[in-house]
C-alpha positions as CSV (number, residue, x, y, z in Angstrom):
1,V,3.6,27.9,70.5
2,N,6.1,25.5,69.1
3,G,4.1,24.9,66.0
4,I,3.2,28.1,65.4
5,G,6.9,29.6,63.8
6,V,7.4,32.2,65.7
7,C,9.9,31.2,68.3
8,P,13.6,31.3,67.2
9,D,14.3,28.2,69.5
10,P,11.7,25.8,71.0
11,I,10.4,26.2,74.1
12,K,10.9,23.5,76.6
13,D,8.9,25.1,80.4
14,L,6.0,27.7,80.5
15,V,8.5,30.0,82.6
16,E,10.9,30.8,79.5
17,L,7.1,32.4,78.5
18,R,7.2,34.7,81.0
19,D,8.8,38.1,79.4
20,G,6.0,37.9,77.0
21,T,8.0,38.5,73.8
22,V,6.1,34.3,72.6
23,F,3.1,36.1,72.9
24,L,3.4,39.6,71.7
25,R,5.1,38.0,68.2
26,I,1.9,35.5,68.2
27,I,-1.0,38.4,68.3
28,N,1.3,40.5,65.4
29,Q,1.3,37.5,63.2
30,L,-2.6,37.6,64.1
31,H,-3.0,41.4,64.0
32,R,0.0,43.6,62.7
33,S,-0.1,46.5,63.8
34,E,2.6,49.5,64.9
35,E,1.7,49.3,68.1
36,G,2.6,45.7,68.8
37,E,5.9,46.4,67.1
38,A,6.9,48.4,70.1
39,A,5.6,46.8,72.4
40,L,8.3,44.3,72.0
41,R,10.5,47.2,72.3
42,Q,9.2,48.0,76.1
43,P,9.8,46.7,79.4
44,L,7.7,43.8,80.6
45,P,4.8,45.3,83.0
46,E,4.3,47.0,78.9
47,R,4.8,44.0,77.4
48,I,2.4,42.9,79.9
49,N,-0.5,45.6,79.8
50,F,-0.5,45.1,75.6
51,I,-1.3,41.3,75.8
52,R,-3.8,42.5,78.5
53,G,-5.6,44.6,76.6
54,F,-5.1,42.1,72.5
55,L,-7.4,39.6,75.6
56,Q,-9.9,42.4,76.9
57,K,-10.4,44.1,73.8
58,H,-11.2,39.8,72.2
59,S,-13.6,39.0,75.0
60,K,-16.8,38.2,74.9
61,H,-16.6,40.0,78.3
62,K,-13.8,42.4,78.5
63,S,-14.3,42.4,82.1
64,A,-13.3,38.8,82.7
65,T,-10.0,39.3,81.7
66,D,-9.0,41.2,85.1
67,K,-9.7,38.2,87.1
68,L,-8.5,35.8,84.4
69,V,-5.1,37.1,84.2
70,P,-4.1,39.1,87.8
71,V,-1.1,41.0,85.7
72,Q,0.6,40.8,89.2
73,K,0.7,37.2,88.3
74,L,2.3,37.8,85.0
75,L,5.0,39.9,86.2
76,E,5.9,37.0,89.0
77,G,6.0,34.3,86.0
78,D,3.1,32.0,87.5
79,E,3.2,29.6,85.3
80,L,-1.0,28.6,86.0
81,A,-1.8,32.6,84.3
82,L,0.3,32.0,81.4
83,A,-0.8,28.3,80.6
84,K,-4.6,30.7,80.8
85,V,-3.3,33.5,78.2
86,A,-1.9,30.3,76.4
87,V,-5.1,29.3,75.5
88,L,-7.1,32.3,75.1
89,L,-4.7,33.3,71.7
90,L,-5.2,28.8,70.3
91,Y,-8.9,30.3,70.5
92,Q,-8.0,33.9,69.6
93,T,-6.1,32.0,66.6
94,S,-9.1,29.5,65.6
95,M,-11.2,32.2,65.0
96,S,-8.5,33.4,62.6
97,C,-7.8,31.1,60.9
98,R,-8.6,31.0,57.8
99,S,-8.3,26.6,56.7
100,P,-8.2,23.4,58.8
101,G,-5.9,22.7,57.3
102,D,-3.1,25.0,58.6
103,W,-4.0,22.8,62.5
104,N,-2.4,20.1,60.2
105,Q,1.1,20.8,60.7
106,F,1.0,19.7,63.8
107,D,0.9,15.6,65.0
108,Y,-2.6,14.1,65.7
109,Q,-2.7,13.7,69.2
110,T,-1.7,17.1,69.6
111,Q,-4.5,18.3,67.5
112,V,-6.5,16.2,69.7
113,E,-5.1,17.7,73.1
114,L,-5.9,21.6,71.1
115,A,-9.1,20.4,70.0
116,S,-10.6,19.8,73.4
117,I,-8.6,22.8,75.1
118,L,-10.8,24.8,72.1
119,K,-14.2,22.5,72.9
120,F,-13.7,23.5,76.2
121,V,-13.3,27.2,75.6
122,L,-16.2,27.3,73.6
123,D,-18.5,25.8,76.4
124,N,-17.5,27.3,79.4
125,E,-17.0,30.9,77.9
126,E,-19.8,32.4,79.7
127,S,-17.4,30.7,82.6
128,L,-13.4,30.8,82.4
129,N,-13.0,32.7,85.6
130,E,-14.0,29.3,87.7
131,N,-13.7,26.7,84.9
132,L,-10.2,27.2,83.1
133,E,-8.3,26.9,85.8
134,P,-9.1,23.4,87.0
135,F,-8.9,22.4,83.4
136,L,-5.9,23.2,82.9
137,Q,-4.7,21.2,86.7
138,R,-7.2,18.6,85.6
139,K,-5.3,14.8,85.3
140,A,-5.9,11.5,83.0
141,A,-8.3,8.8,85.1
142,P,-7.7,5.1,83.7
143,T,-11.5,4.1,83.0
144,S,-12.6,0.9,84.4
145,S,-15.8,-1.9,84.6
146,D,-17.3,-4.4,86.6
147,G,-19.8,-5.8,84.7
148,G,-19.1,-9.0,82.5
149,P,-18.6,-9.0,78.5
150,E,-22.6,-10.4,78.7
151,E,-23.7,-8.1,80.6
152,L,-21.3,-4.5,78.9
153,S,-22.8,-5.9,75.5
154,Q,-26.9,-5.6,76.3
155,L,-26.6,-2.9,78.6
156,S,-24.8,-0.8,76.0
157,S,-26.5,-2.4,73.3
158,V,-29.2,0.6,72.6
159,P,-26.5,3.6,74.0
160,Q,-24.5,2.1,71.3
161,K,-27.6,2.9,68.5
162,R,-28.2,6.3,70.1
163,E,-24.5,7.4,69.9
164,V,-24.7,6.4,66.1
165,R,-28.1,8.4,65.8
166,F,-26.2,11.3,67.9
167,L,-23.3,11.5,64.8
168,E,-25.4,11.3,62.9
169,L,-27.6,14.8,64.0
170,Q,-23.8,16.1,64.9
171,K,-23.2,16.1,60.8
172,I,-26.1,17.7,60.2
173,A,-25.5,20.9,62.5
174,S,-21.7,20.3,60.3
175,S,-23.3,20.6,57.3
176,S,-24.0,23.7,57.7
177,S,-20.7,25.0,58.4
178,S,-19.0,24.0,56.2
179,S,-21.6,25.3,53.5
180,S,-22.3,28.6,55.3
181,N,-18.3,30.1,54.8
182,N,-16.9,29.7,52.0
183,T,-13.4,30.0,53.3
184,M,-13.7,26.7,54.6
185,P,-14.9,24.9,52.6
186,G,-14.6,20.7,53.2
187,A,-15.0,18.0,55.4
188,P,-12.7,18.4,58.4
189,S,-10.1,16.0,58.3
190,S,-7.7,16.5,61.2
191,P,-9.5,16.9,65.2
192,M,-9.3,20.5,65.1
193,G,-11.2,21.0,61.7
194,D,-14.1,19.0,63.3
195,V,-14.4,21.6,66.3
196,M,-14.0,24.3,63.4
197,Q,-17.0,23.0,61.8
198,T,-19.1,22.7,64.3
199,P,-22.4,25.0,64.5
200,Q,-20.9,26.0,68.4
201,F,-17.6,27.4,66.7
202,Q,-18.8,29.0,63.5
203,L,-21.5,30.9,65.6
204,R,-19.2,32.8,68.0
205,R,-17.3,33.0,63.8
206,L,-19.7,35.1,62.6
207,K,-20.4,36.8,65.9
208,K,-17.0,37.3,65.7
209,Q,-17.0,39.1,62.3
210,L,-19.9,40.7,62.5
211,A,-18.4,42.6,66.3
212,I,-15.4,43.2,63.8
213,E,-17.2,44.8,60.1
214,R,-19.2,47.1,63.8
215,D,-16.0,48.2,64.9
216,N,-15.2,48.8,61.4
217,R,-18.4,51.3,60.2
218,D,-18.1,53.2,63.8
219,E,-14.6,53.8,62.8
220,L,-15.2,55.1,59.5
221,E,-18.6,57.1,61.3
222,V,-16.5,59.3,62.7
223,E,-13.9,59.5,60.0
224,V,-16.4,60.2,58.1
225,A,-18.2,63.1,60.4
226,E,-14.7,64.3,60.5
227,H,-14.0,64.9,57.2
228,R,-17.6,66.0,57.0
229,K,-17.1,68.9,59.4
230,L,-13.5,70.1,58.0
231,L,-14.9,70.1,54.5
232,T,-17.6,72.0,56.2
233,E,-15.4,74.5,58.0
234,K,-13.2,74.9,54.4
235,E,-16.3,75.6,52.8
236,A,-17.1,78.4,54.9
237,Q,-13.4,80.3,55.0
238,I,-13.3,79.7,50.8
239,T,-16.7,81.7,51.3
240,M,-15.1,84.1,53.3
241,M,-12.3,84.9,51.1
242,Q,-14.4,84.9,48.6
243,Q,-16.6,87.7,49.6
244,R,-13.1,89.5,51.3
245,I,-12.0,88.5,47.7
246,D,-14.9,90.6,46.1
247,R,-15.5,93.8,49.0
248,L,-11.4,94.4,47.6
249,A,-12.1,94.3,44.1
250,L,-15.2,96.7,45.1
251,L,-12.5,99.0,47.1
252,S,-9.7,99.1,44.2
253,E,-12.3,100.1,41.3
254,K,-13.5,102.8,44.1
255,Q,-10.6,103.6,45.0
256,A,-9.4,103.6,40.7
257,T,-12.0,106.2,40.4
258,D,-10.7,108.3,43.3
259,E,-7.3,108.1,41.9
260,V,-5.7,106.5,44.2
261,E,-2.0,106.4,44.8
262,P,-0.3,103.9,42.8
263,K,1.4,103.0,46.0
264,E,-1.9,101.8,47.2
265,M,-2.8,100.1,45.1
266,E,-0.1,97.5,45.2
267,E,-0.9,97.4,48.3
268,L,-4.5,96.3,47.1
269,R,-3.5,93.9,44.1
270,E,-0.9,92.7,46.7
271,K,-4.0,91.7,49.3
272,N,-5.7,90.0,46.7
273,E,-3.3,87.7,45.1
274,S,-2.1,86.8,48.4
275,L,-6.4,86.6,49.1
276,L,-6.0,84.5,46.0
277,V,-3.4,81.7,46.6
278,R,-5.2,81.1,49.8
279,L,-8.3,80.4,47.8
280,H,-6.4,77.8,46.0
281,E,-5.3,75.8,48.7
282,A,-8.5,75.7,50.4
283,L,-10.7,74.4,46.9
284,K,-7.7,72.2,46.5
285,Q,-7.9,71.1,50.3
286,C,-11.3,71.0,49.3
287,Q,-11.4,69.1,46.4
288,D,-9.0,66.2,48.0
289,L,-11.7,66.2,51.1
290,K,-14.6,64.9,48.6
291,T,-12.1,62.9,47.1
292,E,-11.3,60.9,50.5
293,K,-15.7,61.3,50.6
294,V,-15.7,59.0,47.7
295,H,-12.7,56.2,48.9
296,M,-15.1,55.8,52.3
297,D,-18.1,55.8,50.6
298,R,-16.9,52.3,48.8
299,K,-16.1,51.3,51.9
300,I,-19.3,51.5,53.0
301,N,-20.7,49.7,50.0
302,Q,-18.1,47.6,50.8
303,L,-19.3,46.7,54.2
304,S,-23.0,47.0,53.0
305,E,-22.0,44.0,50.7
306,E,-19.8,41.9,53.2
307,N,-23.5,42.6,55.8
308,G,-25.5,40.6,52.5
309,D,-23.1,37.8,52.6
310,L,-22.9,37.4,56.5
311,S,-27.3,37.5,55.5
312,F,-27.2,35.0,53.5
313,K,-25.0,32.6,55.5
314,L,-27.4,33.0,58.5
315,R,-30.6,32.2,56.8
316,E,-28.4,29.2,55.6
317,I,-28.1,28.4,59.3
318,G,-32.0,29.2,60.0
319,S,-33.2,26.4,57.3
320,H,-30.4,23.7,59.1
321,M,-31.8,24.9,62.6
322,V,-35.0,23.7,61.0
323,Q,-33.8,20.2,60.6
324,L,-32.2,20.1,63.8
325,Q,-35.1,20.8,65.1
326,E,-36.6,17.5,62.8
327,A,-34.2,15.2,63.7
328,L,-35.2,16.1,67.0
329,N,-38.7,15.5,67.1
330,E,-37.6,11.9,64.9
331,L,-35.1,11.0,67.5
332,S,-37.6,11.3,70.7
333,E,-39.8,9.6,68.9
334,E,-37.6,6.7,68.8
335,H,-37.4,7.1,72.3
336,N,-40.6,6.7,72.6
337,A,-41.0,3.4,70.7
338,A,-37.9,1.8,72.2
339,L,-39.4,3.3,76.4
340,A,-43.0,1.1,75.3
341,Q,-41.0,-1.6,73.9
342,S,-38.7,-2.1,76.8
343,Q,-41.8,-1.1,78.7
344,E,-43.4,-4.1,77.6
345,K,-40.7,-6.6,78.0
346,Q,-40.4,-5.8,81.4
347,G,-44.1,-6.2,82.1
348,Q,-43.7,-9.7,80.5
349,L,-40.8,-10.7,82.5
350,E,-42.4,-9.1,85.8
351,S,-45.5,-12.1,85.5
352,D,-43.3,-14.6,84.2
353,L,-41.6,-14.3,87.8
354,R,-44.7,-14.0,89.5
355,V,-46.2,-17.4,87.4
356,A,-42.1,-18.7,88.3
357,L,-42.9,-18.1,92.6
358,Q,-46.9,-19.5,92.8
359,D,-45.5,-22.6,91.1
360,K,-42.5,-22.6,93.6
361,K,-44.7,-22.0,96.4
362,C,-47.4,-24.7,94.8
363,S,-44.2,-27.1,94.7
364,E,-43.2,-26.5,98.4
365,E,-46.6,-27.6,100.1
366,K,-46.9,-30.6,98.1
367,I,-43.5,-31.5,99.4
368,E,-44.5,-30.9,102.7
369,I,-47.2,-32.4,102.1
370,L,-45.6,-36.1,100.5
371,Q,-42.9,-35.6,103.7
372,G,-45.7,-35.6,106.2
373,K,-47.1,-38.9,105.1
374,I,-43.2,-40.6,104.4
375,S,-43.2,-39.8,108.0
376,L,-46.8,-41.4,109.2
377,L,-45.2,-44.2,106.8
378,E,-42.4,-44.8,108.6
379,D,-43.8,-44.9,111.7
380,Q,-46.3,-47.5,110.9
381,L,-43.5,-49.3,109.4
382,S,-41.9,-49.4,112.7
383,K,-44.4,-50.7,114.6
384,L,-45.0,-53.3,111.3
385,A,-42.4,-54.9,112.1
386,E,-41.7,-54.7,115.8
387,S,-44.8,-57.2,115.8
388,S,-44.6,-60.4,115.4
389,T,-48.0,-61.2,113.9
390,Q,-48.1,-58.8,110.9
391,E,-48.2,-60.3,107.6
392,K,-45.1,-60.5,105.1
393,G,-48.0,-58.5,102.2
394,E,-48.9,-55.7,104.3
395,V,-45.5,-55.2,104.8
396,M,-44.1,-55.7,101.6
397,G,-47.1,-52.9,100.0
398,D,-46.3,-50.7,102.7
399,V,-43.5,-50.0,101.9
400,L,-43.3,-50.0,97.9
401,K,-46.2,-47.2,98.8
402,L,-43.6,-45.0,100.6
403,E,-40.8,-45.4,97.8
404,E,-43.6,-44.6,95.5
405,L,-43.8,-41.2,98.2
406,K,-40.2,-40.2,98.3
407,Q,-39.6,-40.7,94.2
408,E,-42.3,-38.4,94.2
409,V,-40.8,-35.8,96.8
410,S,-37.7,-36.0,94.2
411,S,-39.4,-34.9,91.3
412,L,-41.0,-32.3,92.6
413,T,-37.7,-30.9,94.2
414,A,-35.6,-31.2,91.1
415,Q,-39.2,-29.7,89.9
416,G,-38.3,-27.0,92.6
417,A,-34.9,-26.7,91.6
418,E,-35.8,-26.1,88.3
419,L,-37.7,-23.2,89.1
420,Q,-35.5,-21.7,91.2
421,A,-33.1,-21.1,88.3
422,T,-36.1,-20.8,86.7
423,I,-36.4,-17.2,89.7
424,L,-32.9,-16.6,89.4
425,R,-32.6,-16.0,85.6
426,L,-36.0,-14.0,85.3
427,E,-34.4,-11.7,88.1
428,E,-31.2,-11.5,86.7
429,E,-33.1,-10.2,83.3
430,K,-34.9,-8.0,85.2
431,Q,-31.9,-6.1,86.3
432,Q,-29.9,-5.9,83.2
433,R,-33.1,-4.6,82.2
434,E,-33.7,-1.8,84.4
435,V,-29.7,-1.2,84.3
436,T,-30.3,-0.8,80.3
437,L,-33.1,0.9,80.4
438,A,-31.6,3.4,83.0
439,A,-29.2,4.0,80.4
440,E,-31.5,5.2,77.8
441,R,-32.8,7.2,79.6
442,T,-29.2,9.0,80.6
443,Q,-28.5,9.1,77.2
444,F,-31.3,10.7,75.2
445,E,-31.4,13.2,78.4
446,E,-28.3,14.2,77.5
447,E,-28.5,13.7,74.2
448,K,-31.7,15.5,73.8
449,Q,-30.8,18.5,76.0
450,Q,-27.6,18.9,73.7
451,L,-29.2,19.5,70.5
452,S,-31.9,21.4,72.8
453,G,-29.3,23.5,74.1
454,L,-28.0,24.0,70.5
455,I,-30.9,25.2,69.0
456,C,-31.6,27.9,71.6
457,S,-28.4,28.7,71.1
458,L,-28.7,29.0,66.9
459,Q,-32.2,30.7,67.8
460,S,-30.8,33.6,69.6
461,S,-28.4,33.9,67.3
462,L,-29.5,34.1,64.3
463,A,-32.2,36.5,65.9
464,E,-29.4,38.9,67.1
465,S,-27.5,39.2,63.9
466,H,-30.8,39.5,61.9
467,G,-31.5,42.4,63.8
468,A,-27.8,43.7,64.0
469,S,-28.2,43.2,60.4
470,E,-31.2,45.5,59.7
471,R,-30.0,47.9,61.8
472,L,-26.6,48.4,59.9
473,E,-28.3,48.3,56.4
474,Q,-30.7,50.6,57.8
475,E,-27.5,52.9,59.3
476,L,-25.7,52.7,56.0
477,R,-28.2,53.5,53.9
478,A,-28.8,56.7,55.8
479,Q,-24.8,57.2,55.1
480,A,-24.8,57.1,51.4
481,A,-28.3,59.4,51.4
482,D,-26.2,61.4,53.9
483,A,-23.2,61.2,51.0
484,E,-24.7,61.5,48.0
485,A,-26.5,64.8,49.2
């Protein structure tokens, strides 16, 4: 509000907006009218009603304004209600803005905040009653991550590629709006400009322009009908006056032949002159009406030209919509290829894990067998050591045989530890692949839903606009034919 420049002193608190004068000045800046100027001099209830009437007139769902901005809340100066009015006027201001560069008077952080509000209104236009209040009351929450740097890099590598690809698709969509709007040339250079260059904003703006043109056409049709009615009445009056003049002329001739008194002839002459004056006035009014009719025809032709421009823009949007569909198909193919590669890698990891588990099991079995042999030999050595008749050579041989078994057990134990480490590593890799794959699937589904929604919106808007343009063109042609007749 402070950046628009409608207040002599900066606003420091929402409560300062409760008298409605600032809102009225913003409305007058958008659509200057005598009613808006007069509303500034009215009491508070009349000012509030004028503000709500403006929002209702320019709302997509007019009945929703009553619930969204209640009169009583505004009269009480409720801050949340005042904030809602400010958000809706921001939306109307952006729709009426001719160039994104007009927002460069705000600093970058303010533009970021305004762009987030505008994007929210565009995304939630069908459900502002439920979602606007929680949006205005929200608080920013800090983000955190429990994973380590290495895990984060592994998990985010593919989604980052998807994000880059998605930004390219958004750029394609943005190009359609920049090329289809002659009043907003060039690439976006600010957060507000980025939002205003999106197809979503441009389609909503085109719909608003079509609605305004439709209202103008309806008003012109009413004016033309009234003027035609008035013209018909005047022509009928002229015809009646002409008939009376003819009758008076005949009567004058007849009375002249009958030697009427001079006084009566003077009265008839005065009546005749009076009727002639009225006839000239009626003829002048008829000419004025014809001039106004020519002016109306020019306005109708101008509307026809503007309708042609809108149709051209809609065709360009249709072309870019085809590009978006192709990009979506390409994104699906890339996702399917990446998914197949990930599944193949996952299968290989599971196979390696099974082999490692089998090797571990075999090593454990060998260790158990060798430990049994060691226990048996140790028992035999104990018995031989107690026997005095046993030869030293045999005892030493058993001892050497025993040492070899212990070394083999140590070797197998080391191999088992390595296998355990390998198993742990494979299991970690498997878990990371599963998390990455899940992240890829989620990212792809989100991108696919956004693109599909954008394409559906473009298709619906394109069909609706084509129908409206064709009906308007037919009506204008019919009106032009009637005007010529």
